Residue frames relative to the residue before (quaternion, step in Angstrom):
aa qw qx qy qz dx dy dz
M 1.0000 0.0000 0.0000 0.0000 0.00 0.00 0.00
P 0.4852 -0.6212 0.4938 0.3671 3.78 -0.72 0.80
E 0.5476 -0.6276 0.4603 0.3072 3.41 -1.25 0.66
I 0.0737 -0.7786 0.6228 0.0219 3.49 -0.91 0.87
H 0.3644 -0.7662 0.5008 0.1716 3.49 -0.69 1.22
F 0.3439 -0.6995 0.5925 0.2032 3.55 -1.07 0.77
E 0.1461 -0.8010 0.5743 0.0853 3.54 -0.64 1.00
S 0.2945 -0.7538 0.5706 0.1396 3.63 -0.78 1.03
I 0.1495 -0.8013 0.5767 0.0551 3.50 -0.67 1.16
P 0.3377 -0.7833 0.4591 0.2482 3.67 -0.62 0.91
L 0.2484 0.7473 -0.5566 0.2647 3.60 0.72 1.19
T 0.0593 -0.8364 0.5393 0.0778 3.62 -0.75 0.82
E 0.7176 -0.4610 0.2296 0.4688 3.61 -1.03 0.32
K 0.6410 0.5343 -0.3043 0.4595 3.64 1.18 -0.54
D 0.6624 0.4477 -0.3438 0.4925 3.70 1.07 -0.19
F 0.4245 -0.6442 0.5741 0.2743 3.46 -1.25 0.89
F 0.7787 -0.1589 0.0702 0.6028 3.68 0.93 -0.65
Y 0.2794 -0.7398 0.5883 0.1689 3.53 -1.46 0.27
M 0.1473 -0.8453 0.5134 0.0140 3.56 -0.66 1.12
V 0.0659 -0.7637 0.6396 0.0587 3.56 -1.21 0.67
E 0.0679 -0.7764 0.6265 0.0088 3.48 -0.82 1.10
Q 0.1216 0.8166 -0.5530 0.1118 3.64 -0.86 0.91
S 0.2799 -0.7448 0.5753 0.1896 3.39 -1.29 0.23
K 0.0520 0.8485 -0.5245 0.0470 3.71 -0.54 0.81
D 0.4306 -0.7073 0.4583 0.3229 3.58 -1.00 0.26
H 0.7834 -0.0881 -0.0645 0.6118 3.64 1.37 0.04
F 0.5391 -0.5782 0.5213 0.3213 3.47 -1.41 0.25
T 0.0712 0.7817 -0.6173 0.0530 3.69 -0.99 0.78
E 0.2882 0.8005 -0.4626 0.2492 3.50 1.14 0.70
H 0.3778 -0.7166 0.5124 0.2848 3.54 -1.17 0.65
L 0.6105 -0.5111 0.4051 0.4494 3.53 -1.08 0.34
H 0.0512 0.8279 -0.5407 0.1402 3.52 -0.55 1.28
Q 0.1299 -0.7403 0.6485 0.1204 3.70 -1.31 0.11
H 0.0036 -0.7674 0.6381 0.0628 3.52 -1.39 0.06
D 0.6417 -0.6196 0.3293 0.3098 3.52 -1.30 0.20
F 0.6381 0.5552 -0.2814 0.4532 3.43 1.36 0.18
Y 0.5390 -0.5264 0.5236 0.3979 3.62 -1.31 0.21
E 0.0285 -0.7953 0.6018 0.0676 3.69 -0.98 0.55
L 0.1935 -0.7060 0.6719 0.1122 3.63 -0.92 0.91
H 0.0389 0.8008 -0.5966 0.0364 3.71 -0.49 1.13
F 0.1107 -0.7739 0.6235 0.0002 3.40 -1.13 1.19
A 0.0488 0.7899 -0.6111 0.0173 3.56 -0.91 0.67
E 0.1304 -0.7730 0.6204 0.0234 3.54 -0.99 1.10
H 0.8117 0.1190 -0.2022 0.5349 3.55 -1.15 0.88
C 0.3672 0.7102 -0.4634 0.3822 3.59 0.97 1.18
N 0.2696 0.7807 -0.5291 0.1946 3.67 1.07 0.42
G 0.8130 0.2614 -0.2337 0.4649 3.47 -0.89 0.98
T 0.4825 0.6312 -0.4361 0.4226 3.53 1.37 0.27
R 0.2779 -0.7318 0.5923 0.1911 3.50 -1.01 0.78
R 0.2116 -0.7649 0.6061 0.0521 3.48 -1.03 1.24
I 0.0928 -0.7616 0.6395 0.0490 3.65 -0.98 0.89
V 0.1037 0.7525 -0.6459 0.0757 3.44 -0.85 0.95
G 0.7804 -0.0875 -0.0018 0.6191 3.66 -0.36 1.31
D 0.7876 -0.2692 0.2311 0.5038 3.57 -0.75 -1.10
S 0.5190 0.6045 -0.4342 0.4204 3.52 1.27 0.25
V 0.0539 -0.7831 0.6194 -0.0150 3.49 -1.02 1.03
E 0.0997 0.8252 -0.5415 0.1260 3.79 -0.41 1.17
D 0.3292 -0.6499 0.6231 0.2845 3.48 -1.26 0.41
T 0.3939 -0.7316 0.5150 0.2107 3.53 -0.95 0.93
G 0.4738 -0.6086 0.5442 0.3301 3.57 -1.34 0.07
D 0.7820 -0.3026 0.2747 0.4707 3.52 -1.09 -0.45
Y 0.7517 0.2002 -0.0896 0.6220 3.46 1.32 -0.76
D 0.0947 0.7874 -0.6088 0.0207 3.58 -1.05 0.60
L 0.0725 -0.7746 0.6262 -0.0507 3.49 -1.13 1.10
V 0.1548 0.7913 -0.5881 0.0637 3.58 -0.56 0.92
L 0.2929 -0.7171 0.6166 0.1405 3.48 -1.38 0.41
L 0.0991 -0.8324 0.5440 -0.0375 3.58 -0.50 1.23
G 0.3466 -0.7284 0.5565 0.1989 3.53 -0.85 0.94
S 0.7115 -0.4726 0.3631 0.3722 3.39 -1.52 0.30
G 0.8382 0.2228 -0.1791 0.4643 3.69 -0.83 1.00
V 0.5535 0.5911 -0.4336 0.3952 3.51 1.18 -0.16
S 0.4623 -0.7001 0.4910 0.2347 3.63 -0.93 0.93
H 0.1830 0.8106 -0.5453 0.1103 3.67 -0.88 0.72
T 0.0855 0.7877 -0.6098 0.0167 3.49 -1.34 0.21
W 0.2296 -0.7203 0.6232 0.2003 3.67 -1.26 0.26
C 0.0405 -0.7932 0.6074 -0.0162 3.59 -1.14 0.77
S 0.0751 0.7768 -0.6140 0.1183 3.51 -0.93 1.01
I 0.4481 -0.6473 0.5441 0.2901 3.53 -1.36 0.16
K 0.5690 -0.5664 0.4475 0.3939 3.57 -1.31 0.43
R 0.0214 -0.7129 0.6994 0.0463 3.61 -1.18 0.65
P 0.5344 -0.6611 0.4570 0.2615 3.52 -0.82 1.24
G 0.8575 0.1857 -0.0888 0.4716 3.69 -0.65 0.88
H 0.6193 0.5578 -0.3254 0.4466 3.44 1.45 -0.02
K 0.0653 -0.8054 0.5891 0.0088 3.58 -0.88 0.87
I 0.2767 -0.7554 0.5884 0.0809 3.40 -0.98 1.06
K 0.2107 -0.7543 0.6060 0.1394 3.60 -0.67 0.97
E 0.0414 -0.8060 0.5879 -0.0553 3.43 -0.86 1.13
I 0.0501 -0.7953 0.6040 -0.0109 3.51 -1.18 0.94
S 0.0470 0.8107 -0.5831 0.0208 3.71 -0.46 0.97
I 0.1002 -0.7880 0.6075 -0.0026 3.35 -0.80 1.19
Y 0.1401 -0.7964 0.5867 0.0440 3.67 -0.63 1.20
F 0.1033 0.7676 -0.6314 0.0376 3.62 -1.20 0.62
S 0.6347 -0.6261 0.3542 0.2823 3.33 -1.20 0.66
P 0.4919 -0.5925 0.5090 0.3845 3.77 -1.11 0.53
D 0.4937 0.6076 -0.4888 0.3849 3.80 1.00 -0.18
F 0.5191 0.6631 -0.4287 0.3273 3.65 1.03 -0.37
I 0.7962 0.2083 -0.1801 0.5387 3.73 1.08 -0.40
N 0.5506 0.6007 -0.4005 0.4190 3.63 1.41 0.09
G 0.6506 0.5352 -0.2892 0.4547 3.64 1.16 -0.50
R 0.7411 -0.3836 0.3264 0.4440 3.45 -1.40 -0.21
F 0.5470 0.5947 -0.3834 0.4474 3.59 1.14 -0.66
G 0.7085 0.4814 -0.3021 0.4184 3.69 0.67 -0.82
C 0.6150 0.5449 -0.3380 0.4590 3.56 1.21 -0.10
K 0.5378 0.6579 -0.4104 0.3309 3.60 1.10 -0.19
R 0.5799 -0.6153 0.4017 0.3517 3.50 -0.93 0.93
E 0.6417 0.6156 -0.3030 0.3427 3.56 0.85 -1.12
I 0.7691 0.3285 -0.1391 0.5303 3.66 1.09 -0.77
Q 0.3539 0.7732 -0.4893 0.1937 3.68 1.07 0.21
D 0.6087 0.5339 -0.3645 0.4600 3.57 1.23 -0.63
I 0.6388 0.5114 -0.3393 0.4641 3.62 1.16 -0.54
V 0.6469 0.5296 -0.3214 0.4447 3.46 0.99 -0.83
A 0.6433 0.5411 -0.3145 0.4409 3.51 1.05 -0.68
M 0.6270 0.5267 -0.2961 0.4918 3.46 1.17 -0.89
L 0.6332 0.5592 -0.3321 0.4196 3.58 0.96 -0.87
K 0.7042 0.4849 -0.2776 0.4381 3.42 0.97 -0.94
H 0.5219 0.5826 -0.3741 0.4982 3.60 1.31 -0.33
A 0.6467 0.5953 -0.3050 0.3667 3.53 0.92 -1.02
A 0.3976 0.6954 -0.4932 0.3393 3.58 1.33 -0.39
N 0.7538 0.3736 -0.1599 0.5164 3.82 0.90 -0.89
G 0.5250 -0.6179 0.4414 0.3843 3.61 1.13 -0.24
I 0.0123 0.8088 -0.5877 0.0204 3.58 -0.68 1.00
A 0.1963 -0.7689 0.6005 0.0984 3.41 -1.16 0.76
F 0.3484 -0.7438 0.5459 0.1655 3.54 -1.00 1.10
D 0.5063 -0.6231 0.5193 0.2928 3.66 -1.33 0.76
M 0.7026 -0.4677 0.3631 0.3947 3.46 -1.40 0.34
G 0.5753 0.5514 -0.3832 0.4672 3.76 1.04 -0.53
A 0.7088 0.4922 -0.2562 0.4356 3.52 0.72 -0.96
I 0.6454 0.5272 -0.2957 0.4669 3.45 1.13 -0.85
M 0.6754 0.4671 -0.3136 0.4767 3.56 0.90 -0.96
R 0.6438 0.5179 -0.3684 0.4262 3.70 0.96 -0.57
A 0.7370 0.4004 -0.2171 0.4994 3.57 1.05 -0.79
Y 0.4412 0.7611 -0.4080 0.2440 3.62 1.35 -0.32
N 0.7079 0.4417 -0.2858 0.4712 3.59 0.80 -0.87
R 0.6312 0.5279 -0.3416 0.4540 3.47 0.94 -0.75
L 0.6511 0.5164 -0.3387 0.4411 3.66 0.87 -0.80
L 0.6659 0.4492 -0.3102 0.5085 3.55 1.03 -0.77
S 0.6431 0.4959 -0.3962 0.4284 3.70 0.91 -0.41
I 0.5518 0.6105 -0.4010 0.4025 3.62 1.14 -0.44
T 0.6302 0.5216 -0.2935 0.4946 3.51 1.23 -0.83
Q 0.7026 0.4959 -0.2946 0.4168 3.64 0.85 -0.62
H 0.6266 0.4969 -0.3546 0.4845 3.69 1.23 -0.51
E 0.5095 -0.6114 0.5341 0.2852 3.39 -1.37 0.47
S 0.6126 -0.5169 0.3742 0.4664 3.67 -0.94 0.43
G 0.5300 0.6300 -0.4662 0.3238 3.50 -0.99 0.99
F 0.8490 -0.2383 0.1570 0.4447 3.56 -1.19 -0.21
Y 0.7005 0.4782 -0.2304 0.4771 3.51 0.89 -1.12
R 0.6448 0.4762 -0.3244 0.5022 3.56 0.93 -0.58
M 0.6578 0.4632 -0.3457 0.4830 3.60 0.90 -0.69
S 0.6086 0.5686 -0.3346 0.4409 3.64 1.06 -0.81
E 0.6920 0.4537 -0.2919 0.4797 3.59 0.90 -0.99
F 0.5752 0.5676 -0.3673 0.4604 3.65 1.04 -0.63
M 0.6694 0.4711 -0.2883 0.4968 3.64 0.82 -0.95
S 0.6748 0.4983 -0.3376 0.4270 3.52 0.83 -0.65
V 0.5829 0.5587 -0.3416 0.4810 3.51 1.32 -0.41
L 0.6548 0.5197 -0.2929 0.4642 3.47 0.85 -1.02
H 0.6415 0.5262 -0.3235 0.4550 3.55 1.05 -1.06
E 0.6562 0.5303 -0.2933 0.4496 3.60 0.87 -1.02
L 0.6976 0.4716 -0.2915 0.4539 3.65 0.81 -0.80
A 0.7027 0.4797 -0.2717 0.4497 3.53 1.10 -0.88
A 0.6604 0.5438 -0.2882 0.4303 3.48 1.06 -0.77
G 0.6521 0.5184 -0.3085 0.4591 3.50 1.18 -0.57
G 0.2599 -0.8009 0.4986 0.2060 3.53 1.19 -0.77
N 0.5537 0.6149 -0.4348 0.3554 3.67 1.18 0.01
Y 0.4173 0.6509 -0.5143 0.3711 3.42 0.08 1.48
R 0.1129 -0.7746 0.6136 0.1035 3.55 -1.24 0.35
I 0.4848 -0.6714 0.4875 0.2765 3.34 -1.14 0.78
L 0.4289 -0.7399 0.4914 0.1647 3.57 -1.04 1.22
S 0.8468 0.2203 -0.1387 0.4639 3.68 0.16 -1.20
S 0.4694 -0.6757 0.4813 0.3025 3.58 -1.00 0.66
T 0.7621 0.2440 -0.1606 0.5778 3.55 1.32 -0.23
G 0.2719 -0.7792 0.5219 0.2160 3.50 -0.88 0.67
P 0.7943 -0.3628 0.2059 0.4416 3.53 -1.28 -0.28
M 0.5668 -0.6205 0.4266 0.3342 3.54 -1.09 0.36
A 0.5583 0.5787 -0.3803 0.4570 3.47 0.76 1.12
Y 0.1324 -0.7895 0.5991 0.0143 3.54 -1.08 0.53
S 0.6282 -0.6046 0.3558 0.3365 3.55 -1.32 0.44
D 0.5609 -0.6026 0.4177 0.3845 3.57 -1.05 0.68
S 0.5836 0.5766 -0.3866 0.4211 3.63 1.10 -0.43
E 0.4955 0.6460 -0.4679 0.3438 3.77 0.98 -0.25
P 0.4920 -0.6294 0.4807 0.3615 3.60 -0.96 0.77
Q 0.5970 -0.5966 0.4065 0.3498 3.45 -1.21 0.69
R 0.6281 0.5211 -0.3841 0.4317 3.57 0.95 -0.44
I 0.6655 0.4138 -0.3813 0.4904 3.61 1.08 -0.13
T 0.6141 0.5764 -0.3489 0.4111 3.55 0.99 -0.76
V 0.6711 0.5389 -0.2922 0.4170 3.55 0.86 -0.88
V 0.6513 0.5280 -0.2373 0.4906 3.43 1.16 -0.84
K 0.6534 0.4968 -0.3023 0.4847 3.43 0.93 -0.86
D 0.6551 0.5037 -0.3319 0.4550 3.54 1.01 -0.81
Y 0.6455 0.5232 -0.3175 0.4569 3.58 1.04 -0.72
I 0.6470 0.5334 -0.3036 0.4525 3.57 1.07 -0.74
I 0.6390 0.5170 -0.3204 0.4708 3.52 1.01 -1.09
N 0.7476 0.4380 -0.2437 0.4356 3.65 0.81 -0.99
N 0.7732 0.3509 -0.1493 0.5067 3.55 1.19 -0.36
Y 0.3521 0.8066 -0.4324 0.1959 3.55 1.28 0.06
M 0.6452 0.4985 -0.3476 0.4631 3.66 1.21 -0.20
S 0.6831 0.4589 -0.2904 0.4882 3.50 1.30 0.05
E 0.6121 -0.4846 0.4101 0.4714 3.59 -1.19 0.01
I 0.1437 -0.7689 0.6208 0.0517 3.49 -1.03 1.01
R 0.1438 -0.7801 0.6025 0.0885 3.71 -0.80 0.89
L 0.5866 -0.5975 0.4527 0.3067 3.42 -1.33 0.67
N 0.5926 0.5660 -0.3499 0.4539 3.53 1.22 -0.81
T 0.6382 0.5521 -0.3296 0.4233 3.61 0.88 -0.77
L 0.7233 0.4572 -0.2191 0.4688 3.32 0.89 -1.16
A 0.6090 0.5114 -0.3404 0.5017 3.57 1.09 -0.45
E 0.6282 0.5194 -0.3413 0.4680 3.68 0.98 -0.71
L 0.6599 0.5417 -0.3020 0.4241 3.50 1.05 -0.61
A 0.6985 0.4304 -0.2139 0.5301 3.32 1.43 -0.68
K 0.3476 -0.7523 0.4808 0.2865 3.50 1.42 -0.15
M 0.5678 0.5025 -0.4572 0.4649 3.48 0.78 1.32
T 0.6151 -0.5082 0.4467 0.4049 3.46 -1.28 0.03
P 0.6363 -0.5369 0.3868 0.3965 3.65 -1.08 0.50
T 0.6889 0.5197 -0.2618 0.4323 3.54 0.94 -0.87
A 0.6948 0.4767 -0.2407 0.4817 3.39 1.06 -1.11
Y 0.6709 0.4945 -0.3154 0.4537 3.56 1.12 -0.74
S 0.5654 0.6181 -0.3348 0.4315 3.58 1.21 -0.63
R 0.6669 0.4927 -0.2339 0.5077 3.47 1.09 -0.99
F 0.6561 0.5251 -0.2999 0.4516 3.49 0.97 -1.04
F 0.6670 0.5151 -0.3005 0.4466 3.60 0.75 -1.04
K 0.6762 0.4817 -0.3054 0.4663 3.63 0.86 -0.92
G 0.6202 0.5308 -0.3495 0.4598 3.64 1.00 -0.97
R 0.7716 0.4033 -0.2432 0.4275 3.70 0.70 -1.03
T 0.7933 0.3113 -0.1795 0.4915 3.70 0.97 -0.50
G 0.4771 -0.7098 0.4091 0.3180 3.50 1.12 -0.22
C 0.7124 0.3540 -0.2084 0.5690 3.63 1.36 -0.04
S 0.4933 -0.6617 0.4613 0.3255 3.55 -1.03 0.42
V 0.6672 -0.4956 0.3298 0.4477 3.62 -1.08 0.43
S 0.6984 0.4958 -0.2982 0.4214 3.45 0.76 -1.03
D 0.6178 0.5214 -0.3539 0.4704 3.68 1.03 -0.68
F 0.6214 0.5604 -0.3446 0.4256 3.62 0.95 -0.72
I 0.6561 0.5299 -0.2868 0.4544 3.38 1.01 -1.18
I 0.6632 0.5092 -0.2934 0.4635 3.59 0.86 -1.01
D 0.6214 0.5300 -0.3481 0.4602 3.68 0.94 -0.96
I 0.6172 0.5070 -0.3513 0.4884 3.78 0.89 -1.01
R 0.7303 0.4572 -0.2977 0.4110 3.52 0.45 -1.15
L 0.7023 0.4756 -0.3119 0.4281 3.62 0.86 -0.71
D 0.5484 0.5810 -0.3614 0.4808 3.53 1.38 -0.42
Y 0.6915 0.4460 -0.2952 0.4856 3.55 0.84 -0.73
A 0.6460 0.5161 -0.3202 0.4624 3.56 1.11 -0.79
S 0.6220 0.5123 -0.3668 0.4650 3.62 0.95 -0.56
R 0.6737 0.4849 -0.3225 0.4550 3.61 0.80 -0.77
K 0.6460 0.4924 -0.3422 0.4723 3.62 1.00 -0.62
L 0.5962 0.5462 -0.3451 0.4765 3.65 1.11 -0.74
L 0.7806 0.3754 -0.2518 0.4316 3.55 0.76 -0.78
D 0.7751 0.3786 -0.1837 0.4713 3.56 1.04 -0.77
T 0.7592 0.3082 -0.2126 0.5324 3.68 1.22 -0.06
D 0.4713 -0.6271 0.5291 0.3236 3.61 -1.25 0.21
M 0.3622 0.7689 -0.4959 0.1777 3.57 1.20 -0.18
P 0.5594 -0.6184 0.4434 0.3287 3.72 -0.99 0.85
I 0.6168 -0.5775 0.3885 0.3675 3.56 -0.94 0.85
S 0.6240 0.5712 -0.3116 0.4326 3.66 0.89 -0.90
D 0.6815 0.4665 -0.2766 0.4914 3.52 1.12 -0.93
V 0.5820 0.5550 -0.3764 0.4601 3.54 0.94 -0.83
C 0.6614 0.5581 -0.2860 0.4115 3.60 0.83 -1.03
Y 0.7164 0.3851 -0.2523 0.5242 3.57 0.80 -0.88
D 0.6453 0.5576 -0.3309 0.4039 3.59 0.95 -0.87
C 0.7433 0.3869 -0.2135 0.5022 3.60 1.26 -0.47
G 0.6885 -0.5241 0.2789 0.4166 3.55 1.14 0.64
F 0.5401 0.5651 -0.4636 0.4171 3.73 1.11 0.23
N 0.2713 -0.8111 0.4929 0.1596 3.48 -0.92 0.82
N 0.7331 0.2628 -0.1420 0.6110 3.59 1.36 0.15
V 0.4451 -0.7394 0.4587 0.2116 3.43 -0.69 1.21
S 0.6799 0.4663 -0.3238 0.4641 3.62 0.93 -0.75
N 0.5849 0.5144 -0.3655 0.5095 3.61 1.22 -0.42
F 0.6072 0.5337 -0.3665 0.4607 3.65 0.88 -0.85
N 0.7185 0.4759 -0.2837 0.4205 3.61 0.70 -1.01
R 0.6390 0.5541 -0.3066 0.4366 3.41 1.14 -0.65
I 0.6732 0.4816 -0.2612 0.4967 3.44 1.03 -1.11
F 0.6391 0.5454 -0.3498 0.4144 3.58 0.91 -0.80
K 0.7006 0.5001 -0.2228 0.4577 3.47 0.95 -0.96
K 0.5820 0.5515 -0.3263 0.5006 3.50 1.25 -0.44
K 0.7857 0.3712 -0.1994 0.4530 3.39 0.80 -1.08
K 0.7726 0.3490 -0.1787 0.4993 3.62 1.08 -0.73
G 0.5104 -0.6558 0.4447 0.3343 3.61 1.21 -0.15
C 0.8203 0.1395 -0.1128 0.5430 3.59 1.02 0.06
S 0.5489 -0.6146 0.3904 0.4105 3.73 -0.88 0.35
P 0.6654 -0.5040 0.3536 0.4222 3.52 -1.32 0.17
K 0.5867 0.5699 -0.3435 0.4616 3.61 1.16 -0.50
E 0.7158 0.4756 -0.2443 0.4492 3.44 0.92 -1.08
F 0.5572 0.5896 -0.2917 0.5067 3.48 1.40 -0.58
R 0.7147 0.4013 -0.2425 0.5191 3.58 0.81 -0.80
D 0.6481 0.5189 -0.3318 0.4479 3.46 0.93 -0.65
S 0.6095 0.5418 -0.3469 0.4633 3.51 1.05 -0.87
F 0.6397 0.5297 -0.3273 0.4507 3.59 0.85 -0.98
H 0.7087 0.4207 -0.3174 0.4690 3.67 0.72 -0.98
R 0.5646 0.5523 -0.4205 0.4465 3.72 0.92 -0.49
K 0.6870 0.4419 -0.3014 0.4918 3.69 0.76 -0.97
T 0.5771 0.5758 -0.3887 0.4294 3.58 0.98 -0.38
I 0.7184 0.4853 -0.2054 0.4541 3.38 0.85 -1.15
L 0.6005 0.5896 -0.2864 0.4580 3.46 1.33 -0.69
T 0.7464 0.4085 -0.1639 0.4992 3.46 1.01 -1.03
């Protein structure tokens, strides 16, 4: 798996959120992840390549995304003389929706948006413009109630409009504490052994159920079959290897648990809409353009 750096955020239990505002001439960050939600805004960032999970896109002049805890991401661009990118990053805890506050009727649109952020979501220009002045206002307030109030208004504005789209086809390797142990133990096993052959009998034994019963149980609880979940995990790792390494596609195939290159190509194209080669070439073209 390509190296993903863990970013430590100085957000404590006493903080509602932590904000970083800066101006830079280009992005040079490593692929990274952290334990918090991140609302990330960039202005004058045309030509920047944004990577979220297995999503790779070139941004426009304005970019606003909301990222869930654990999803890998980065931004990359080249230096342009005299060019300055304005960047605002706001980090806040997943406890936002896990406690009693998250159950309140008044913020259910925000809660729904945050759940979608597990895969990363990007907002359209209309949403960005509606939230623009409030985002800037947050930077002008001193730490305290009014800054928190302005931030909540931004989240409400973005959630109420619903003008966002999901970026990555796979989310972080994490799941809710409320998931049944029989699901969690199997997901852990799949994530740790995706590169090897995985048999339903083995998974059923971990859950102390028969293979047929467990297959129905998993589908009923997660909404996808065991085999589809395994494929999604393998494709997530394969996408990252295609983007971050020069490993031959056949090696990526076998390294991620697929036992047949043609089958790997077929499944990849069905899930991603393009072949592994086209996926990698598209990334390289964007690198050259930026």
